[in-house]
C-alpha positions in Angstrom: 48.1 14.6 -1.7 45.7 16.7 -1.4 46.1 20.3 -3.5 44.0 23.2 -2.5 42.0 24.3 -5.5 43.0 27.4 -8.1 41.0 29.9 -10.2 42.9 30.7 -13.1 41.2 33.4 -15.2 42.1 32.8 -19.0 41.6 34.4 -21.7 39.6 33.6 -25.1 40.6 30.6 -27.3 43.0 29.7 -24.4 44.2 25.9 -24.3 44.0 24.1 -21.4 46.7 21.3 -21.1 45.7 18.5 -18.6 47.6 15.8 -17.0 45.5 12.4 -15.3 46.1 9.5 -13.7 50.5 10.3 -15.0 49.1 10.7 -19.0 48.9 13.9 -20.8 45.3 14.7 -21.9 45.1 16.9 -25.2 45.1 20.6 -24.5 41.3 21.7 -24.0 40.2 25.0 -26.1 37.9 27.2 -24.3 36.0 29.6 -26.4 34.2 32.5 -25.6 31.0 31.7 -23.4 28.0 32.1 -24.9 24.7 29.7 -25.3 26.1 28.3 -28.3 30.4 27.7 -26.8 29.3 26.6 -23.2 27.6 23.1 -24.8 31.0 23.3 -27.3 32.7 24.1 -24.3 31.3 21.1 -22.0 31.8 18.8 -25.1 35.5 19.9 -25.5 36.1 18.7 -22.3 34.2 15.3 -22.4 36.0 14.4 -25.4 39.6 14.7 -23.9 38.3 12.4 -21.2 37.1 10.2 -23.2 40.2 10.3 -25.4 42.2 9.6 -22.3 39.9 6.5 -21.5 40.9 5.4 -24.8 45.1 6.0 -24.4 44.4 4.0 -20.7 42.9 1.1 -22.9 39.4 1.7 -21.0 36.6 2.1 -23.5 35.2 5.0 -24.0 31.8 6.4 -22.2 28.7 7.2 -23.9 28.1 10.1 -24.7 24.3 11.5 -23.4 22.5 14.6 -21.8 23.1 12.7 -18.4 26.7 13.0 -19.0 27.2 16.2 -19.5 24.6 17.1 -16.8 26.4 15.5 -14.5 29.2 16.6 -14.9 28.0 20.2 -14.5 27.2 19.2 -11.3 30.5 19.2 -10.3 31.9 22.8 -11.5 27.9 24.1 -10.0 29.4 23.4 -6.6 32.3 25.6 -7.3 30.3 28.3 -8.9 27.6 28.2 -6.1 30.3 28.7 -3.3 31.6 31.7 -4.2 34.5 30.8 -6.8 36.3 27.3 -5.9 37.8 28.4 -2.6 37.5 25.6 0.0 37.1 22.5 -2.4 36.2 19.4 0.0 36.1 16.1 -2.5 33.7 14.7 0.6 31.2 17.5 -0.1 31.1 16.1 -4.0 32.3 12.3 -4.7 30.5 8.9 -4.6 32.3 7.1 -2.5 34.2 9.9 -0.9 37.7 9.9 -1.8 40.5 7.4 0.0 43.7 9.5 -1.0 44.9 12.1 -3.1 42.6 14.3 -4.8 43.3 17.7 -6.6 41.0 19.9 -8.6 42.0 22.4 -11.6 39.4 25.1 -11.9 39.3 27.8 -15.3 37.1 31.0 -15.5 36.2 32.6 -18.5 34.9 35.8 -18.9 31.3 35.8 -20.6 27.5 35.4 -19.9 25.3 32.7 -18.8 23.6 33.1 -15.5 20.2 31.5 -16.9 22.4 28.0 -16.8 23.2 28.1 -13.2 19.3 27.5 -12.2 19.7 24.6 -14.2 22.4 23.3 -13.0 21.9 24.1 -9.7 18.9 22.3 -9.7 21.0 19.2 -10.3 23.2 19.4 -7.3 24.6 16.3 -6.0 22.8 14.3 -8.0 25.6 11.5 -9.3 25.8 8.2 -10.5 28.4 6.2 -10.0 27.5 4.4 -13.5 30.9 5.3 -16.1 28.7 5.3 -18.7 26.6 7.8 -17.8 28.8 10.3 -15.7 32.3 12.2 -16.6 34.0 9.8 -14.4 36.6 7.7 -15.2 38.9 4.9 -14.1 42.4 3.7 -15.3 44.8 0.5 -14.1 46.0 2.4 -11.6 42.7 3.7 -9.8 42.8 7.1 -11.0 39.4 8.5 -11.1 38.4 12.1 -12.6 35.8 13.8 -13.3 35.0 16.7 -15.9 32.3 19.9 -15.0 31.3 23.0 -16.9 29.4 25.7 -15.5 28.0 29.8 -16.4 27.4 32.3 -13.5 27.3 35.8 -14.1 30.0 37.0 -16.3 32.2 34.3 -16.2 32.2 30.4 -17.0 33.9 27.9 -15.7 35.8 24.5 -16.4 36.5 21.8 -14.0 38.5 18.8 -13.6 39.0 16.7 -10.8 41.5 13.8 -10.6 41.4 11.5 -7.2 43.7 8.5 -6.3 42.0 5.5 -5.0 43.4 3.0 -2.6 40.7 0.6 -4.2 38.1 0.6 -6.8 34.3 2.3 -6.0 31.6 0.0 -6.5 29.7 0.6 -9.4 25.8 1.4 -7.7 22.3 1.5 -9.2 19.8 4.2 -7.3 17.4 1.7 -4.4 13.9 1.6 -5.8 11.4 1.3 -3.4 8.4 -1.5 -4.5 5.3 -2.1 -2.6 1.3 0.0 -1.6 2.4 2.7 0.0 -0.5 2.2 2.7 -0.9 2.4 6.3 -1.0 -1.5 7.2 0.9 -2.4 4.0 5.1 -3.5 3.5 7.4 -2.1 0.7 10.9 -3.2 -0.3 14.3 -2.1 -1.2 15.2 -3.5 -4.6 18.4 -2.7 -6.1 19.8 -5.1 -8.7 22.4 -4.1 -10.8 25.3 -3.2 -7.8 28.8 -4.6 -9.5 30.2 -6.4 -7.1 26.6 -7.9 -5.7 26.6 -7.0 -2.2 26.6 -9.7 0.4 25.6 -8.1 3.4 23.5 -4.8 2.4 22.7 -2.3 5.2 19.4 -0.2 4.9 17.9 2.5 6.7 14.7 3.8 5.8 13.5 7.4 6.1 9.7 9.0 6.5 10.4 13.0 5.3 14.1 12.7 5.5 14.4 11.5 8.8 15.7 8.6 9.6 13.0 5.8 10.9 14.1 4.2 14.3 14.9 0.5 14.1 14.0 0.5 10.1 16.9 -1.3 9.2 16.2 -4.5 6.7 15.3 -4.3 3.2 11.6 -4.1 4.5 9.3 -1.6 5.9 6.0 -2.2 7.4 4.3 0.9 7.3 2.7 1.7 10.6 -0.1 4.6 11.4 3.1 7.1 12.5 4.1 7.0 8.8 0.7 8.2 7.3 1.3 11.4 4.9 5.2 11.2 5.2 7.5 10.6 2.1 9.6 7.4 2.9 13.1 6.7 1.2 15.6 4.5 1.7 19.8 3.8 1.8 21.1 1.2 1.0 25.2 0.3 2.0 27.6 -2.2 1.0 31.2 -2.6 1.2 32.8 -5.7 -1.0 35.8 -7.1 -0.7 38.8 -4.9 -2.3 36.1 -2.2 -2.9 35.3 1.3 -1.4 31.9 0.7 0.3 28.9 2.0 -1.5 26.3 4.0 -0.6 22.7 5.5 -2.2 19.5 6.7 -1.5 16.3 6.3 -3.4 14.2 8.7 -4.2 11.2 9.5 -2.4 8.0 8.1 -2.3 4.7 10.1 -2.7 2.7 10.4 0.8 1.8 7.2 2.7 -1.8 6.7 2.3 -4.6 5.6 4.7 -4.8 1.7 5.0 -7.5 -0.6 4.1 -9.8 -2.6 6.9 -10.3 -6.1 5.4 -13.5 -6.0 6.5 -15.7 -9.3 5.9 -19.2 -9.7 4.7 -22.0 -9.1 8.2 -24.6 -12.4 9.1 -27.8 -11.4 10.5 -28.9 -14.3 12.6 -32.6 -14.7 13.9 -36.2 -15.5 12.7 -37.7 -12.8 10.8 -40.7 -12.7 12.7 -42.2 -9.9 14.6 -41.1 -10.0 18.6 -37.9 -12.2 17.3 -34.6 -10.1 17.8 -32.0 -10.6 14.8 -28.2 -9.9 15.6 -25.8 -8.7 13.2 -22.0 -10.4 13.2 -19.2 -8.4 12.0 -16.7 -11.1 12.0 -12.8 -10.1 12.4 -12.2 -6.7 10.6 -8.2 -6.8 12.1 -6.9 -5.1 15.4 -8.1 -2.2 16.9 -11.0 -1.7 15.0 -14.2 -0.6 16.4 -17.8 -1.4 15.1 -20.8 0.4 15.1 -24.3 -0.8 13.3 -27.1 0.5 11.3 -30.3 -1.3 10.6 -32.2 -0.7 7.5 -35.8 -1.3 6.5 -36.1 -1.7 3.3 -32.9 -0.3 2.3 -34.1 3.2 4.7 -32.2 3.6 8.1 -34.3 2.7 11.1 -33.4 5.4 13.4 -32.6 5.0 16.7 -31.3 1.8 15.9 -27.3 1.4 16.4 -27.1 -1.6 18.4 -26.1 -5.3 17.2 -29.1 -6.3 17.5 -32.9 -5.4 16.7 -36.5 -6.7 18.0 -38.4 -6.7 15.4 -42.0 -5.0 15.7 -45.2 -4.3 13.9 -43.8 -1.7 11.4 -41.2 -4.3 9.8 -43.7 -6.7 9.1 -43.5 -7.9 5.0 -40.5 -5.5 5.0 -36.7 -6.9 4.5 -34.8 -6.2 7.2 -30.7 -5.6 7.0 -27.8 -4.9 9.2 -24.8 -2.3 8.2 -21.5 -2.4 9.9 -19.1 0.4 10.3 -15.3 0.0 10.9 -13.0 2.0 12.1 -9.1 2.5 12.8 -6.7 5.1 13.2 -4.9 5.5 10.3 -7.4 3.5 8.3 -10.1 4.6 5.6 -14.0 3.5 7.1 -14.8 0.2 6.2 -19.0 0.2 5.6 -20.5 -3.6 4.8 -24.2 -3.9 4.4 -26.1 -6.9 4.6 -28.5 -8.0 1.4 -31.3 -10.1 2.1 -34.6 -10.9 -0.1 -36.4 -12.4 3.0 -39.4 -10.6 4.4 -40.6 -10.2 8.0 -43.4 -12.4 8.8 -46.1 -11.2 11.3 -47.0 -13.7 13.9 -50.7 -14.9 15.0 -51.8 -14.6 19.0 -52.8 -18.5 19.3 -53.9 -21.2 22.1 -53.1 -24.7 22.1 -55.7 -27.2 20.2 -57.7 -29.2 22.7 -59.2 -33.1 22.0 -62.7 -33.7 23.1 -63.5 -37.6 23.6 -61.8 -40.7 24.9 -59.4 -43.0 22.9 -59.8 -45.9 25.2 -62.4 -47.4 23.2 -62.6 -48.4 19.9 -65.2 -46.6 17.3 -65.2 -43.7 20.0 -65.4 -40.1 18.1 -62.5 -38.1 18.7 -63.2 -34.5 18.1 -60.6 -30.9 17.7 -61.1 -27.7 18.4 -57.9 -25.9 16.7 -58.0 -22.8 19.6 -58.2 -19.1 18.9 -56.0 -17.7 16.1 -55.5 -14.2 16.2 -56.1 -12.5 13.4 -58.0 -15.8 12.2 -56.0 -18.3 9.4 -57.2 -17.9 6.0 -56.7 -22.0 5.6 -56.3 -24.5 8.5 -54.8 -28.0 8.4 -55.7 -30.7 10.5 -53.2 -34.1 10.7 -54.0 -36.9 13.4 -51.2 -38.5 14.4 -50.7 -42.0 16.6 -47.4 -42.1 18.9 -46.2 -39.0 16.8 -46.6 -41.0 14.0 -48.6 -39.4 11.0 -52.2 -41.5 10.5 -52.9 -41.9 7.2 -56.4 -40.1 5.6 -57.3 -38.4 9.2 -57.1 -35.4 8.0 -60.3 -33.5 9.7 -61.7 -32.5 13.1 -63.4 -35.6 13.7 -61.6 -38.8 14.2 -62.9 -42.3 14.9 -61.1 -44.1 17.1 -59.6 -48.0 15.5 -58.5 -51.3 17.5 -54.9 -50.1 16.3 -55.4 -46.8 18.2 -56.1 -48.7 21.2 -53.3 -48.0 24.3 -51.8 -45.1 22.3 -51.1 -41.7 22.4 -53.1 -39.8 19.8 -52.6 -36.6 19.1 -53.8 -34.0 16.3 -51.7 -31.2 15.2 -53.1 -27.7 13.1 -51.7 -25.7 11.0 -52.6 -22.4 10.1 -51.7 -20.2 7.0 -52.4 -16.4 6.2 -50.9 -13.8 3.9 -47.9 -11.5 5.1 -47.8 -14.1 8.4 -45.9 -17.1 9.4 -47.1 -20.1 9.0 -47.5 -21.9 12.3 -48.4 -25.8 13.4 -49.5 -26.1 16.5 -49.8 -30.5 17.9 -52.3 -31.0 21.0 -52.0 -33.0 24.1 -53.2 -36.5 23.9 -56.1 -37.6 23.6 -57.7 -39.1 27.0 -57.3 -42.6 27.8 -60.6 -42.5 30.3 
């Protein structure tokens, strides 16, 4: 049976006699309201509830600041709603009452308005842990709570009793594990529920608004959640128990994700006139790329494509590429190659030419290295028979031997100069006439 709450003004020092779950609770003596008596009044109420637990054969709850503060939340609700009119236990209980509920409110003259602000800050923050709240259970499934608060010129003490059809679950506020960044995944953890949920239900929230379809134990953070605070509600029903549900605290705001950037690679010959190409690799879906080229670490103006043709100004310099990756909801990523190789200038060359006949033993073959611009500081020669090096044949003149007759005789010329790429050129075969 559900009873309408009553307001009973009491004189200082009046004793409150309560009956909870069919057992008499010893009277609670309420003294005048003041900073000192406020704590005394609340402690007196909690002491009597503990005495009830002992009488019912239930271990007493642990005394703590949380116990007293959570008990006061009940009375804070009444004080914040113009006295105790219109009490709805469904607004204040976790889980909601399943059967009879009645409350016993008392109003005592006195001051203590400052206590209201502190209690209001805790409004509706309950725990079903019987060791940290002023709730108790007996063998007949009675549930009781005590509250104490001051408002204006009055002090309020409240006892609430509810008979349940089944025992509530012991629940624990869920927590959120994981990195709160776009592209990451967070998971709800809720160890400590009694009995352990066999089929828990989940609902994720962004800034306290339900996320459509987010009903699993984990949540993949999308771009739409950037800047929003995440929370999760866990609900479960165990056989023989009332359903339980708890919501986690909200996380800090979701931050931008991190692009999985890979070190870019530059391919191509580092010689003036050649073209270098940078490859970024796969930095993930939705990433767009831009490019910059650097000469000895300094940006080259206007070079913003994936390719760079080496010019005279690049000779002797280190040429690197920088890849910039951008994706909505993610921090911009930048990676730059780091090469120690310098760019070489290129010779302007003409193939060497052999004069003389290779048909007769003893004939002398002479090579002209061709025109090189600029002139190499060193030139080396190597004569070959059918592409194989002839031992000790390293001059500009070569005498045909018996072994050469009927074979192709060529010569390679290698030119080198500081700052230029070394070049090796091979002549056409000597005349067989």
